[in-house]
C-alpha positions as CSV (number, residue, x, y, z in Angstrom):
1,M,18.8,-18.8,-40.8
2,T,18.0,-18.4,-37.1
3,D,16.8,-15.2,-35.5
4,D,19.1,-14.3,-32.6
5,T,17.3,-11.1,-31.8
6,P,16.0,-11.2,-28.3
7,H,12.3,-10.9,-28.0
8,S,10.6,-8.5,-25.7
9,V,8.8,-10.1,-22.8
10,D,6.1,-8.2,-21.0
11,P,6.9,-7.9,-17.3
12,D,4.7,-9.6,-14.7
13,P,2.0,-7.2,-13.3
14,R,3.5,-7.7,-9.9
15,D,6.9,-6.7,-11.1
16,I,5.4,-3.5,-12.6
17,A,4.0,-2.6,-9.2
18,T,7.3,-3.5,-7.5
19,A,9.2,-1.3,-9.9
20,G,7.0,1.6,-8.9
21,E,7.7,0.9,-5.2
22,Y,11.4,0.6,-6.0
23,V,11.4,4.1,-7.5
24,V,9.2,5.6,-4.7
25,G,11.4,3.9,-2.1
26,T,8.9,1.8,-0.1
27,L,10.4,-1.6,-0.6
28,P,11.9,-3.3,2.5
29,L,15.7,-3.2,2.4
30,A,16.2,-6.9,1.6
31,E,13.6,-6.8,-1.2
32,R,15.1,-3.6,-2.6
33,E,18.5,-5.2,-2.8
34,A,17.1,-8.4,-4.4
35,F,15.2,-6.2,-6.9
36,R,18.4,-4.2,-7.7
37,L,20.3,-7.4,-8.5
38,R,17.5,-8.4,-10.9
39,L,17.9,-5.1,-12.7
40,L,21.4,-6.1,-13.7
41,T,20.2,-9.2,-15.7
42,E,16.6,-8.3,-16.7
43,P,16.4,-5.5,-19.3
44,A,12.6,-5.5,-19.3
45,L,12.6,-4.8,-15.6
46,A,15.1,-2.0,-16.0
47,R,12.9,-0.5,-18.6
48,E,10.0,-0.6,-16.2
49,V,12.0,1.3,-13.6
50,L,13.0,3.9,-16.2
51,R,9.3,4.2,-17.2
52,W,8.3,4.9,-13.5
53,E,11.2,7.4,-13.1
54,T,10.0,9.2,-16.2
55,H,6.4,9.0,-14.8
56,F,7.4,10.7,-11.6
57,D,9.9,13.2,-12.9
58,P,7.3,15.9,-13.7
59,M,6.2,15.8,-10.1
60,A,9.7,16.5,-8.8
61,E,10.0,19.4,-11.1
62,E,6.6,20.9,-10.1
63,V,7.2,20.7,-6.3
64,R,8.0,24.0,-4.7
65,P,9.5,24.2,-1.2
66,V,7.0,25.3,1.4
67,S,7.7,26.3,5.0
68,P,5.3,24.5,7.3
69,P,3.3,26.7,9.8
70,A,4.7,26.8,13.3
71,H,1.8,24.7,14.7
72,V,2.9,21.8,12.5
73,W,6.4,21.7,14.1
74,E,4.7,22.0,17.5
75,R,2.6,19.0,16.8
76,I,5.6,17.0,15.5
77,E,7.5,17.9,18.7
78,R,4.7,16.8,20.9
79,R,4.4,13.5,19.1
80,S,8.1,12.8,18.8
81,L,9.4,14.1,22.2
82,P,8.5,12.4,25.5
83,Q,6.3,14.3,27.9
84,A,7.2,14.7,31.6
85,G,7.4,11.3,33.2
86,E,7.4,9.4,29.9
87,A,10.3,7.1,28.9
88,R,12.1,8.2,25.8
89,P,11.8,5.6,23.0
90,S,15.0,4.2,21.6
91,A,16.6,5.7,18.5
92,A,15.9,2.4,16.7
93,L,12.2,2.5,17.7
94,R,11.8,6.1,16.6
95,L,13.4,5.4,13.3
96,W,11.1,2.4,12.6
97,Q,8.1,4.5,13.6
98,W,9.0,7.2,11.1
99,L,9.9,4.6,8.4
100,A,6.5,2.9,8.9
101,L,4.6,6.1,8.5
102,G,6.6,7.2,5.5
103,S,6.2,3.8,3.8
104,A,2.4,3.9,4.3
105,C,2.1,7.4,2.9
106,A,4.4,6.7,0.0
107,S,2.4,3.5,-0.8
108,A,-0.8,5.5,-0.8
109,L,0.7,8.1,-3.1
110,L,1.8,5.3,-5.4
111,L,-1.6,3.8,-5.3
112,V,-3.2,7.2,-6.2
113,L,-0.9,7.7,-9.1
114,L,-1.3,4.1,-10.4
115,W,-5.1,4.6,-10.3
116,A,-5.0,7.9,-12.0
117,G,-2.7,6.6,-14.7
118,Q,-0.8,9.9,-14.9
119,P,1.6,12.0,-12.8
120,G,0.2,14.9,-10.8
121,E,-0.8,15.8,-7.3
122,P,-3.5,13.7,-5.6
123,P,-6.9,15.5,-5.4
124,D,-7.8,17.5,-2.3
125,R,-9.8,14.8,-0.6
126,R,-10.3,13.1,2.7
127,L,-8.2,10.0,2.3
128,W,-7.5,7.1,4.7
129,V,-4.7,4.6,4.1
130,S,-3.8,1.1,5.4
131,D,-0.7,-0.8,4.5
132,M,-0.9,-4.5,5.4
133,V,2.0,-6.8,5.2
134,S,2.0,-10.5,6.2
135,A,4.3,-11.7,9.0
136,D,6.6,-13.4,6.4
137,S,6.4,-10.4,4.0
138,S,5.0,-12.6,1.3
139,V,1.8,-10.7,0.9
140,R,1.2,-6.9,0.8
141,L,-2.0,-5.0,0.4
142,T,-2.3,-1.2,0.3
143,A,-5.8,0.2,0.7
144,L,-6.8,3.8,0.1
145,Y,-10.3,4.9,1.1
146,D,-11.7,8.2,-0.4
147,E,-14.5,9.7,1.7
148,T,-15.7,11.9,-1.2
149,D,-16.7,9.0,-3.5
150,G,-16.9,6.2,-0.9
151,E,-14.5,3.9,-2.8
152,M,-11.8,1.7,-1.3
153,R,-9.0,1.3,-3.8
154,V,-6.7,-1.6,-3.2
155,S,-3.3,-2.7,-4.6
156,V,-2.2,-6.3,-4.0
157,A,1.3,-7.7,-4.5
158,G,3.2,-10.8,-3.5
159,Q,2.4,-14.4,-3.2
160,P,-1.1,-15.3,-4.3
161,P,-3.3,-17.6,-2.2
162,A,-3.1,-21.4,-2.8
163,A,-5.2,-23.0,-5.5
164,G,-8.9,-23.0,-4.5
165,R,-8.4,-20.2,-2.0
166,D,-9.0,-16.4,-2.1
167,F,-7.9,-13.5,0.1
168,E,-10.9,-11.6,1.6
169,L,-10.8,-8.1,3.0
170,W,-12.6,-7.3,6.3
171,L,-13.6,-4.1,8.1
172,I,-13.4,-4.2,11.9
173,Q,-14.6,-1.3,14.0
174,G,-14.0,-1.7,17.7
175,D,-15.4,-4.9,19.2
176,A,-18.0,-5.3,16.4
177,A,-17.9,-8.4,14.2
178,P,-15.8,-8.2,11.1
179,I,-17.7,-7.0,8.0
180,S,-16.7,-8.5,4.6
181,L,-15.7,-5.9,2.0
182,G,-15.2,-8.6,-0.7
183,V,-12.7,-10.9,-2.2
184,M,-9.3,-9.4,-3.3
185,P,-7.7,-9.8,-6.7
186,H,-4.6,-12.1,-6.5
187,A,-2.5,-9.2,-7.9
188,G,-2.9,-5.7,-9.3
189,H,-5.5,-3.1,-8.4
190,A,-9.2,-3.0,-7.8
191,A,-11.9,-0.5,-6.7
192,M,-14.4,-1.5,-4.1
193,P,-17.5,0.8,-3.5
194,I,-18.3,0.9,0.2
195,P,-22.1,0.8,1.0
196,E,-23.5,4.0,2.4
197,E,-24.4,2.3,5.7
198,L,-20.8,1.3,6.3
199,R,-19.0,4.5,5.4
200,M,-19.4,6.0,8.9
201,L,-17.4,3.0,10.2
202,V,-14.3,3.4,8.1
203,A,-12.5,6.1,10.0
204,N,-9.7,4.6,12.2
205,A,-11.1,1.1,11.6
206,T,-8.9,-2.0,11.2
207,L,-8.7,-3.7,7.9
208,A,-7.8,-7.4,7.9
209,I,-7.1,-10.0,5.2
210,T,-8.0,-13.6,5.7
211,D,-7.4,-16.8,3.7
212,E,-10.8,-18.1,2.6
213,P,-12.3,-20.8,0.3
214,A,-12.6,-19.6,-3.3
215,G,-15.3,-17.1,-3.7
216,G,-15.1,-15.9,-0.1
217,A,-16.1,-17.0,3.4
218,P,-19.3,-19.0,3.5
219,G,-22.1,-17.0,5.0
220,G,-20.0,-13.9,5.3
221,V,-18.3,-15.1,8.5
222,A,-14.5,-15.3,8.4
223,T,-13.2,-18.9,8.7
224,G,-9.6,-18.7,7.5
225,P,-6.4,-17.4,9.3
226,V,-5.6,-13.7,9.3
227,V,-2.9,-13.0,6.8
228,A,-2.3,-9.4,7.7
229,Q,-4.1,-6.5,9.3
230,A,-3.6,-2.7,9.9
231,T,-5.4,0.4,11.0
232,L,-6.7,2.9,8.5
233,R,-5.0,6.3,9.1
234,R,-5.9,9.7,7.8
235,I,-3.4,11.2,5.3
């Protein structure tokens, strides 16, 4: 007698992270639609989405409406409305600016929750986030730097580097030479302690990912092409 009972298949770690982004709402529109279609035929993936929804539900129940202080609205108006003599940005550009900011903040929140392993509010800390996406959207890395413990927490998703290659993360402050922060995992999450002497350079710095030989750039000098880069922003 044959066993026709379907066997459970553990989802790919990248799919687990993507399911979280799907629930949070940070996936690009095309990726979101493709993921939604997969949910119709992949029960394991649908269960992963349900798990994330259950994971985030307590947060929604605990959130209380708070009226922001007047100075917050004033700052928003100054940043969103043109000053005298300035050209008003197009509606499309304003929309993409807000979407980009929201995506980075949501990705950072997701990274905090993934790292903590449980729902809840992020700790009251000085946090910096950088959301890096390659030009063809095949690689995405979200980095969250916590000033209180000096750790850079990273989440990597998308297409891994070719065989015999690694992605390496670099810190760039102004016109100074890039400083290697280490080789990235091909997928998933990692914590990277930042040396004391480099912590003062993190604020508003640029993070970049390069494609390097396995083990990282020889001699600590970048040799491969830049895969993606973005500025660290305070959240």
